N, C-alpha and C positions, 0 to 999 in steps of 0.2 A: 494300546500297543503302538509303538513308533512305526512310522512308514519307513520303507527302505532308504529314502533320501535322508530323512532325519537321522536314521540309524547310521548312515554313512558319514554324515557330518559329525555326529557325536563320536564316532570311532576314528575320525580323521582318515577315512579311507577314500577310495576312488569313487567319484560321483559322475564322471563323464570323460569323454575323449575328444581330442581335436587333431586335425592333420597339420603337422609342422612344415617348415620350409623344405625339409628334405623328403616331403611326401610320406613320412612315417607317422603312424598313429601314436599320439602322446596322451597319457592319462592326465586328468585334472583331479587334484587331491583337495579334499576339504580340510580346513584347519583343524588340527588335533589339540585337544586340551592338554596343556602342559607346556614344557619348554622346548619341545622338538622343533627343528627348523621346518618351515613350510616350503615345499618346492615351488619355484617361480613358474608362472604360466609361460608357455612358449610364445615367442615374438610372432606377430602376424607376418605373413609373406610380403616381401617387397614388391611394389608394382613393377611391371616390365618396363624396360627402357623404350622410349619412343623411337620409331624407325627414323633413320637418317633421311633428310630431305633428298629427293632425287630430281636432278635437273636433266632434261633431255631436249634436244633440238632436232626438228625434222625439216627438211627442205623439199620443196616441190617446184618443178619447172613445167609450165604449160605452154605449148606451142599455140600460136594465135593465128593460124592460117584460115580459120573458119569461125563461124558464129558459135558461141557457147550457150547452151541452155541447161541450167541446173546440173552442171558437171560436179559430181559429188566426190569429196575427199573425206574418208572416214579417218579422222585423226583427233586425238584428245589433247587438250591444252588449255592454257589460260592467257596466252600471249601470241599475237600474230604481228609480224613485222614485214613490211613491203621492202624488198631489195631492188636494186637497179634492174631496169628492164628496158627493152627497146620497143615497148608497146606504142602503137599509134591507134587511138581509139579509146573507148571507155570500158572499164571492167568493174563488175559489181560482185559483192559477196553477201551471202546470207548465212546466219549462224544457226545450226542445229535443226531448223525446221524450214521446209520449203515455203511456208506461209509467213515467215518472219520478215522483218524489214530488210530491204535491199540497200546496202551501203556501198558507195562508190570508193574505189581504191585509187589514190593519186600518188604517183611516184614522187612528185616534187616535195611532198610533205613527209615522206618516209613514215606514213601513218602507222602508229602502234595501237592495236586494240588489246584491251586487258579485260576480257570477259571469259568465263568458263565456257568451253564448247567441246563437243565430241564428234561433230562433223561439220563440214563447210560445203556450201554450194556456190559455184561461180557461174556468172552470166556475162555474156558480151552480146547485146542485142544487135549491134551493127558489126559486120565482119571487120575486125582489125587486122593488123599485120604485126609481126615480131613475136616476142615472148615476154613472160614475166616470171619472177621468182619470188616466193614467199617463204618466210621462216616461221615455224610454229614451235613454241616452247612450252614445257610443262615444268612445274616446280619452281617457277619464278615468282618472286614477291616484289611488288612495285610501290608499296605504300610507305616504306621506310627510306629516309634520305641516304644511308649508306648503300642500300640496294640500288637506289636510283643511279648512283655513281657507277655501279657495276653495269647497269643497263646502258648508260652512256658509252661505256667501253664496248659492250656488245654491239650497240648500234654502229660505232665507229668501225668495228671489224667487219660488219656486214655492208659497209659502203656509205655510211652517213657522211654528209659534207661538213658536219659540225665537228671538226677535228683540230682546228687551229687554236681556239680558246673555248673550252667547254663550259666556262662559267656562265651563269644566267639561264633563264628559261626561254626557250624559243617562242616568239610570237608569230613569226612568219619567215620563211626562207625560200629561196629559188635557186635551182641548179641549172637553169636555162637549157633544159633538155627538150621541152615540149612546146612552149608557146610564149612568144615575146609580148603578146597582147595583154598579158597580165599587168604590164607597165604602160604608163602614158609616155609616148615618145615625142621628144622635141629635137629636131634636127634642122639647124639654120645654116644657110650658105650653100654655095655651089658644090654639088656632089656629096652632101652630108647624108648619112643614112644610119639606120640601126637594124640589125637582123641577127637571127641565129646562125651560127656557123660551125662547121667541123674543122676549121682551120687551126683551132687550138682548144684544149679543154683541160681544166684542172682535175675534174672527175667526170665520169661518163663519156659521152661522145661529142657534146656541143658546148658552146659558150655564146655569149652575146658579143657581136662584132660592132664596134662604134667607129664611125668614120666622120671626121669633122668636115666643115665646109672649107673651101679653098682660100677663103679670106682670113687675114690675120685676126686672131682673137675670137674666131667663131667657136661656138659651143655646140656640143651634142650631148643630150642627157636623157635619162629615163627616170620616171617618178612613180611612186606607189603610195596611195593613201590607205591608212588603216585607222579604225577607231580603236584606241588603246583600251585594254581591259582595266588598267589601273595606272595612275601616274606615279612612278617612283624612279627607279634607276634603270635607264635604257642602255643597250649596247648596239652598235651597228658595225657590220663587218663586210668586206668584199675583197676579192682577189683579182689581180689584173696581170696581164702578160704582154710582152713585146711593146714596150712604151717607146715611141720615137724620142729623139733628143729634145725636141721642142714641144713635147706634149706635157700637159698638166692634168692630174687627176684630183677631183674633189669629191669627197664623201660627205653628204649633208643630211642632217636630220632636223626637220622643222617640227617643233612640238607646240601645240596649242593646248594650254591647260584649262581653258575656259575664261581665264582672266589675263593671261600673259602668253606671249609668243616667244619661244626660245629658238634662236637661230644658231645651230651648232654645225660647224664645218671643220673637216680635216683636209688639208691641201698638201699635195706632193708635186713639186716642180722638178721634173727630170733633169733639166739642163743644169740646175744649181744644187741638186740633191738636197733640196730644202723641204723640210716637213714643218707645217705651221698649223695653228689653231686660230679660228675666228673668235675674237673677244669683244669686249665692250667698245662702243663707238664704231663698230664694223671695221675694226683693225685686226691685222694678222700679227700673231706673236710666234716667233720661231722657237721650236722645241728641239730641232736637230738640223745642223747645217751640213751634215755629211751622211745622209741616209742613203746607203748604197742599195741599188736595185739589182735584180736578176734580169738579164737582157735576152735570154733565150726563150723562144715561144713555148718550150716544154718546161720552163722554170717559172713559177708563179710567185708574185709578190702579194702579200696579204697585209691589209691594214684594218685596224679596228680602234674605236674609241668608245668610252663609257661616259654618260652624262647623268648627273644627279639632278632631277627636276625639283625635288623637294627642297634641296639646299642651294639650288642655282649655281652649280659648279661642275666643271669637268672632273673626272675621277682618274682615268688613266688612258694612255694611248699605247697601242702595240703596232709595230711595223716590222715585219719579218721576225728576226730573232731579238729585237730590242723592245724593252718596255719602258715607258716614261710615266712618272708620277706627276700629275698635273692638277692636283686638287686646289692649287692656289690660283687657278685661272678660271674666270667666269665667262660664260657665253654671252652673246648679244641678246639682251632681253628687252622687250617693249610691252607695254600694256595693250592688250587686244582681247575684246570680249566676243569670242566666237565659240562654237561648239568644240569640245575637246577632240583632237585628232592628231595623228602623227603622219608626216609625209617624209618618206625616204627618197633621196635623190642620189644618182650617180652621174657625175659630170666628167666630160673629157673635152679639153680645150687645146687649141693650137696656138702656138706663139709665133708662127710664121705663115706666109701666104702659100699654104699647100694643104692638100688633103692628108691628114694623119689618121692612122688606124691603130686601134688597140682592141684587146679582147678582155672581157670581164666575166667572172664566174663566181658561183657559190656565195650568194648574198645571204646574210643572216641578220635578222632583227631580234633582239632579246629584251627581256625585262627582268626585274628582281636580281640585277647584277649585284655582287657584293661591293660595298662601298670601299 
Protein backbone atom coordinates (compact mmCIF):
# COMPACT_ATOMS: atom_id res chain seq x y z
CA UNK A 1 0.00 0.00 0.00
CA UNK A 2 1.32 3.47 -0.90
CA UNK A 3 2.01 5.98 1.80
CA UNK A 4 -0.06 9.25 1.79
CA UNK A 5 2.93 11.19 0.40
CA UNK A 6 3.46 8.71 -2.43
CA UNK A 7 -0.23 8.66 -3.11
CA UNK A 8 -0.32 12.44 -3.23
CA UNK A 9 2.57 12.55 -5.67
CA UNK A 10 0.97 9.95 -7.91
CA UNK A 11 -2.31 11.82 -7.86
CA UNK A 12 -0.70 15.21 -8.43
CA UNK A 13 -2.36 16.52 -5.31
CA UNK A 14 -1.39 18.79 -2.45
CA UNK A 15 1.63 17.60 -0.49
CA UNK A 16 2.30 20.64 1.72
CA UNK A 17 1.79 24.30 2.39
CA UNK A 18 3.94 27.47 2.59
CA UNK A 19 3.30 31.02 3.76
CA UNK A 20 3.47 33.49 0.84
CA UNK A 21 4.57 37.16 0.66
CA UNK A 22 1.05 38.27 1.51
CA UNK A 23 1.17 36.07 4.63
CA UNK A 24 -1.46 33.75 3.08
CA UNK A 25 -1.14 29.96 3.17
CA UNK A 26 -0.33 28.58 -0.29
CA UNK A 27 -0.51 24.87 -1.25
CA UNK A 28 2.38 22.95 -2.78
CA UNK A 29 1.31 20.59 -5.57
CA UNK A 30 3.05 17.45 -6.61
CA UNK A 31 3.62 17.00 -10.35
CA UNK A 32 0.73 15.11 -11.98
CA UNK A 33 1.23 12.50 -14.57
CA UNK A 34 0.04 13.69 -17.89
CA UNK A 35 0.14 17.05 -19.68
CA UNK A 36 -1.47 19.24 -17.09
CA UNK A 37 0.42 22.42 -16.07
CA UNK A 38 2.22 22.32 -12.76
CA UNK A 39 1.53 25.35 -10.53
CA UNK A 40 4.70 27.34 -9.79
CA UNK A 41 6.01 27.49 -6.26
CA UNK A 42 5.46 30.85 -4.46
CA UNK A 43 8.44 33.25 -4.46
CA UNK A 44 10.31 33.57 -1.15
CA UNK A 45 9.62 36.76 0.83
CA UNK A 46 11.94 39.73 0.07
CA UNK A 47 14.35 40.79 2.82
CA UNK A 48 13.39 44.00 4.64
CA UNK A 49 15.05 47.25 3.58
CA UNK A 50 17.99 48.31 5.82
CA UNK A 51 17.20 51.28 8.04
CA UNK A 52 18.38 54.68 6.88
CA UNK A 53 21.60 55.83 8.62
CA UNK A 54 20.90 58.34 11.33
CA UNK A 55 23.26 61.18 12.12
CA UNK A 56 22.89 63.12 15.33
CA UNK A 57 25.04 65.76 17.02
CA UNK A 58 24.98 66.62 20.71
CA UNK A 59 26.70 69.61 22.27
CA UNK A 60 27.79 70.04 25.87
CA UNK A 61 29.29 73.08 27.62
CA UNK A 62 31.01 72.67 30.97
CA UNK A 63 31.85 75.60 33.22
CA UNK A 64 35.33 75.40 34.60
CA UNK A 65 35.20 77.39 37.81
CA UNK A 66 36.14 74.40 39.95
CA UNK A 67 38.04 71.14 39.85
CA UNK A 68 36.30 68.29 38.05
CA UNK A 69 36.45 64.67 39.18
CA UNK A 70 34.75 62.00 37.09
CA UNK A 71 31.98 64.30 35.85
CA UNK A 72 29.83 61.92 33.83
CA UNK A 73 27.96 62.56 30.59
CA UNK A 74 25.79 59.64 29.47
CA UNK A 75 25.81 60.01 25.71
CA UNK A 76 26.20 57.47 22.92
CA UNK A 77 28.32 58.17 19.86
CA UNK A 78 31.36 57.31 17.79
CA UNK A 79 32.88 60.78 17.30
CA UNK A 80 33.91 63.55 19.67
CA UNK A 81 35.23 66.91 18.47
CA UNK A 82 36.68 69.61 20.71
CA UNK A 83 35.29 73.04 19.89
CA UNK A 84 36.74 76.45 20.84
CA UNK A 85 37.03 77.09 24.53
CA UNK A 86 38.45 79.69 26.88
CA UNK A 87 39.99 77.05 29.09
CA UNK A 88 43.18 77.77 31.01
CA UNK A 89 44.36 74.52 32.54
CA UNK A 90 44.25 70.84 31.60
CA UNK A 91 41.18 68.76 30.87
CA UNK A 92 41.03 64.96 30.51
CA UNK A 93 38.41 62.53 29.24
CA UNK A 94 37.84 58.81 29.87
CA UNK A 95 35.65 56.66 27.65
CA UNK A 96 32.94 54.31 29.00
CA UNK A 97 34.73 53.16 32.16
CA UNK A 98 36.15 55.05 35.13
CA UNK A 99 39.16 52.74 35.01
CA UNK A 100 39.93 53.44 31.35
CA UNK A 101 42.90 55.47 30.16
CA UNK A 102 42.67 59.21 30.74
CA UNK A 103 43.23 61.22 27.54
CA UNK A 104 44.11 64.92 27.51
CA UNK A 105 41.97 67.26 25.43
CA UNK A 106 43.87 70.05 23.64
CA UNK A 107 41.98 72.84 21.95
CA UNK A 108 44.90 73.73 19.68
CA UNK A 109 44.69 70.47 17.74
CA UNK A 110 40.89 70.31 17.52
CA UNK A 111 41.33 66.67 18.46
CA UNK A 112 38.78 64.26 16.96
CA UNK A 113 38.26 60.87 18.63
CA UNK A 114 36.57 58.13 16.63
CA UNK A 115 35.85 55.32 19.04
CA UNK A 116 32.43 53.94 20.05
CA UNK A 117 31.31 55.13 23.48
CA UNK A 118 28.17 55.35 25.58
CA UNK A 119 29.37 57.61 28.36
CA UNK A 120 32.20 60.05 29.04
CA UNK A 121 33.98 61.09 32.21
CA UNK A 122 35.75 64.46 32.52
CA UNK A 123 38.51 65.35 34.95
CA UNK A 124 40.33 68.60 35.71
CA UNK A 125 42.76 67.80 38.56
CA UNK A 126 43.89 71.42 38.91
CA UNK A 127 41.24 74.10 39.17
CA UNK A 128 41.10 75.87 35.78
CA UNK A 129 39.09 78.86 34.61
CA UNK A 130 36.81 79.43 31.64
CA UNK A 131 34.73 76.83 29.83
CA UNK A 132 34.91 74.33 26.98
CA UNK A 133 32.49 72.88 24.46
CA UNK A 134 32.51 69.42 22.89
CA UNK A 135 30.47 68.01 20.03
CA UNK A 136 29.44 64.35 20.08
CA UNK A 137 28.25 62.64 16.90
CA UNK A 138 26.52 59.35 16.07
CA UNK A 139 26.04 57.76 12.68
CA UNK A 140 29.27 59.30 11.32
CA UNK A 141 31.64 57.20 9.21
CA UNK A 142 35.26 58.32 8.92
CA UNK A 143 37.00 55.59 6.94
CA UNK A 144 35.93 56.61 3.41
CA UNK A 145 37.55 59.55 1.59
CA UNK A 146 34.20 61.18 0.56
CA UNK A 147 33.02 61.08 4.16
CA UNK A 148 36.34 62.58 5.25
CA UNK A 149 35.54 65.61 3.12
CA UNK A 150 32.20 65.90 4.89
CA UNK A 151 34.00 65.74 8.24
CA UNK A 152 36.29 68.58 7.10
CA UNK A 153 33.19 70.65 6.41
CA UNK A 154 31.74 69.71 9.79
CA UNK A 155 35.00 70.67 11.52
CA UNK A 156 35.02 74.01 9.68
CA UNK A 157 31.48 74.77 10.83
CA UNK A 158 32.47 73.95 14.39
CA UNK A 159 35.32 76.48 14.34
CA UNK A 160 38.35 74.74 12.82
CA UNK A 161 41.14 77.06 11.66
CA UNK A 162 41.69 74.89 8.57
CA UNK A 163 39.34 76.79 6.23
CA UNK A 164 41.56 78.65 3.73
CA UNK A 165 42.76 75.59 1.78
CA UNK A 166 41.58 72.23 3.08
CA UNK A 167 43.79 70.11 0.85
CA UNK A 168 46.41 67.91 2.50
CA UNK A 169 46.47 66.10 5.84
CA UNK A 170 47.31 68.20 8.89
CA UNK A 171 50.60 67.31 10.59
CA UNK A 172 50.52 70.13 13.14
CA UNK A 173 48.73 73.44 13.59
CA UNK A 174 48.55 76.28 16.09
CA UNK A 175 45.87 78.91 16.62
CA UNK A 176 48.01 80.83 19.17
CA UNK A 177 45.34 80.70 21.84
CA UNK A 178 47.16 79.15 24.78
CA UNK A 179 50.97 79.05 24.79
CA UNK A 180 53.65 80.70 22.63
CA UNK A 181 56.33 78.46 24.17
CA UNK A 182 55.48 75.72 21.69
CA UNK A 183 57.73 77.78 19.40
CA UNK A 184 61.40 78.70 19.67
CA UNK A 185 61.53 82.51 19.77
CA UNK A 186 64.28 84.60 18.17
CA UNK A 187 63.99 88.37 18.65
CA UNK A 188 67.04 90.50 17.84
CA UNK A 189 67.39 94.25 18.27
CA UNK A 190 66.22 96.96 20.61
CA UNK A 191 62.61 96.44 21.68
CA UNK A 192 62.11 93.19 19.74
CA UNK A 193 59.59 90.77 21.25
CA UNK A 194 57.14 87.93 20.63
CA UNK A 195 54.02 87.39 22.75
CA UNK A 196 50.41 86.28 22.61
CA UNK A 197 48.03 89.19 22.21
CA UNK A 198 44.32 90.00 22.11
CA UNK A 199 45.06 92.99 19.87
CA UNK A 200 43.93 91.01 16.81
CA UNK A 201 42.71 87.50 16.02
CA UNK A 202 41.65 85.65 12.90
CA UNK A 203 39.88 83.00 14.99
CA UNK A 204 39.37 82.76 18.72
CA UNK A 205 40.59 85.51 21.02
CA UNK A 206 44.36 85.70 20.51
CA UNK A 207 47.15 85.77 17.97
CA UNK A 208 50.95 86.04 18.13
CA UNK A 209 52.28 89.59 18.20
CA UNK A 210 55.73 90.03 16.58
CA UNK A 211 57.70 93.23 17.12
CA UNK A 212 60.99 93.82 15.30
CA UNK A 213 64.04 95.55 16.73
CA UNK A 214 64.51 99.25 16.13
CA UNK A 215 67.53 98.69 13.87
CA UNK A 216 67.15 98.48 10.06
CA UNK A 217 66.78 94.92 8.71
CA UNK A 218 66.34 93.37 12.16
CA UNK A 219 64.39 90.10 12.26
CA UNK A 220 61.92 88.56 14.67
CA UNK A 221 60.94 84.94 14.09
CA UNK A 222 59.46 81.83 15.65
CA UNK A 223 60.49 78.24 14.80
CA UNK A 224 58.99 74.81 15.35
CA UNK A 225 60.81 71.47 14.83
CA UNK A 226 58.85 68.33 13.89
CA UNK A 227 59.95 64.83 12.97
CA UNK A 228 57.97 64.19 9.78
CA UNK A 229 55.85 61.03 9.48
CA UNK A 230 56.83 60.62 5.82
CA UNK A 231 58.70 62.63 3.21
CA UNK A 232 56.35 63.53 0.37
CA UNK A 233 54.42 66.72 -0.49
CA UNK A 234 54.23 69.31 2.31
CA UNK A 235 52.14 72.45 2.66
CA UNK A 236 52.75 75.39 5.01
CA UNK A 237 50.24 78.16 5.74
CA UNK A 238 49.93 81.21 7.99
CA UNK A 239 47.77 84.32 8.24
CA UNK A 240 48.92 87.82 9.18
CA UNK A 241 47.32 91.21 9.81
CA UNK A 242 48.28 94.87 10.13
CA UNK A 243 51.53 94.84 8.16
CA UNK A 244 53.41 98.18 8.25
CA UNK A 245 54.57 99.67 4.95
CA UNK A 246 58.22 98.71 5.56
CA UNK A 247 57.52 95.21 6.91
CA UNK A 248 58.44 91.92 5.22
CA UNK A 249 56.90 88.51 5.92
CA UNK A 250 58.75 85.27 5.22
CA UNK A 251 57.20 81.82 5.54
CA UNK A 252 59.94 79.19 5.59
CA UNK A 253 60.04 75.39 5.62
CA UNK A 254 63.43 73.71 6.11
CA UNK A 255 63.22 70.02 5.25
CA UNK A 256 65.99 67.51 5.97
CA UNK A 257 65.36 64.25 4.12
CA UNK A 258 68.37 62.43 5.59
CA UNK A 259 70.52 63.06 2.53
CA UNK A 260 69.57 66.61 1.46
CA UNK A 261 68.32 69.86 2.93
CA UNK A 262 65.52 71.67 1.12
CA UNK A 263 65.38 75.40 1.94
CA UNK A 264 61.94 76.61 0.84
CA UNK A 265 60.72 80.17 1.46
CA UNK A 266 57.85 82.42 0.43
CA UNK A 267 58.47 86.16 0.94
CA UNK A 268 56.06 89.10 0.87
CA UNK A 269 57.48 92.65 0.81
CA UNK A 270 54.67 95.03 1.75
CA UNK A 271 56.21 98.23 0.32
CA UNK A 272 56.54 96.74 -3.18
CA UNK A 273 53.59 94.31 -3.03
CA UNK A 274 56.13 91.72 -4.09
CA UNK A 275 55.58 87.98 -3.66
CA UNK A 276 58.68 85.81 -4.26
CA UNK A 277 59.99 82.25 -3.86
CA UNK A 278 63.51 81.20 -2.86
CA UNK A 279 65.14 79.13 -5.61
CA UNK A 280 68.50 77.64 -6.56
CA UNK A 281 71.62 79.62 -5.69
CA UNK A 282 69.72 81.29 -2.79
CA UNK A 283 68.07 83.61 -5.31
CA UNK A 284 64.57 85.08 -5.15
CA UNK A 285 62.24 84.70 -8.10
CA UNK A 286 59.17 86.97 -8.25
CA UNK A 287 55.81 85.33 -8.88
CA UNK A 288 53.64 88.46 -8.38
CA UNK A 289 54.65 92.13 -8.47
CA UNK A 290 51.22 93.42 -7.44
CA UNK A 291 50.01 91.25 -4.56
CA UNK A 292 47.51 93.46 -2.74
CA UNK A 293 47.16 93.00 1.04
CA UNK A 294 44.37 93.82 3.46
CA UNK A 295 45.53 96.55 5.81
CA UNK A 296 42.88 96.49 8.55
CA UNK A 297 43.61 94.63 11.78
CA UNK A 298 40.27 92.80 11.44
CA UNK A 299 41.11 91.69 7.86
CA UNK A 300 43.65 88.92 7.56
CA UNK A 301 46.01 87.98 4.76
CA UNK A 302 46.70 84.28 4.25
CA UNK A 303 49.59 82.77 2.31
CA UNK A 304 50.45 79.13 1.68
CA UNK A 305 52.81 77.18 -0.51
CA UNK A 306 53.26 73.49 -1.33
CA UNK A 307 56.64 71.77 -1.84
CA UNK A 308 57.19 68.35 -3.42
CA UNK A 309 60.24 66.84 -1.70
CA UNK A 310 60.24 63.67 -3.81
CA UNK A 311 60.59 65.57 -7.09
CA UNK A 312 62.43 68.59 -5.70
CA UNK A 313 60.05 71.32 -6.85
CA UNK A 314 57.45 73.78 -5.65
CA UNK A 315 53.86 72.91 -6.58
CA UNK A 316 51.66 75.96 -5.94
CA UNK A 317 51.40 79.21 -4.00
CA UNK A 318 48.24 80.77 -2.61
CA UNK A 319 48.00 84.39 -1.47
CA UNK A 320 44.57 85.61 -0.40
CA UNK A 321 42.33 85.07 -3.44
CA UNK A 322 45.10 84.26 -5.92
CA UNK A 323 46.67 80.90 -6.84
CA UNK A 324 49.98 80.47 -8.64
CA UNK A 325 51.20 77.33 -10.43
CA UNK A 326 54.95 77.17 -9.72
CA UNK A 327 55.92 73.58 -10.56
CA UNK A 328 58.71 74.88 -12.82
CA UNK A 329 60.53 76.44 -9.84
CA UNK A 330 62.98 74.39 -7.74
CA UNK A 331 63.86 75.22 -4.12
CA UNK A 332 67.39 75.67 -2.82
CA UNK A 333 68.77 72.14 -2.23
CA UNK A 334 72.11 71.11 -0.74
CA UNK A 335 73.52 67.76 0.32
CA UNK A 336 73.30 67.31 4.09
CA UNK A 337 73.35 64.01 5.98
CA UNK A 338 71.42 64.56 9.20
CA UNK A 339 68.37 62.93 10.73
CA UNK A 340 65.11 63.65 8.88
CA UNK A 341 63.25 66.62 10.32
CA UNK A 342 61.06 69.55 9.32
CA UNK A 343 61.51 73.05 10.70
CA UNK A 344 58.75 75.62 10.22
CA UNK A 345 59.66 79.29 10.57
CA UNK A 346 57.66 82.52 10.49
CA UNK A 347 59.79 85.65 9.99
CA UNK A 348 58.98 89.35 10.28
CA UNK A 349 61.59 91.86 9.15
CA UNK A 350 61.81 95.65 9.26
CA UNK A 351 63.11 97.68 6.34
CA UNK A 352 63.55 100.85 8.35
CA UNK A 353 65.08 101.97 11.65
CA UNK A 354 61.92 101.50 13.72
CA UNK A 355 60.06 98.93 15.77
CA UNK A 356 57.43 97.40 13.48
CA UNK A 357 54.52 95.26 14.70
CA UNK A 358 52.48 92.56 13.03
CA UNK A 359 50.07 89.85 14.18
CA UNK A 360 50.15 86.24 12.95
CA UNK A 361 47.55 83.53 13.45
CA UNK A 362 46.38 80.08 12.36
CA UNK A 363 49.55 78.27 11.34
CA UNK A 364 49.03 74.92 9.55
CA UNK A 365 51.58 72.33 8.39
CA UNK A 366 50.26 69.59 6.09
CA UNK A 367 51.52 66.54 4.21
CA UNK A 368 50.06 64.35 1.43
CA UNK A 369 49.17 67.47 -0.53
CA UNK A 370 47.87 66.78 -4.05
CA UNK A 371 50.63 67.45 -6.62
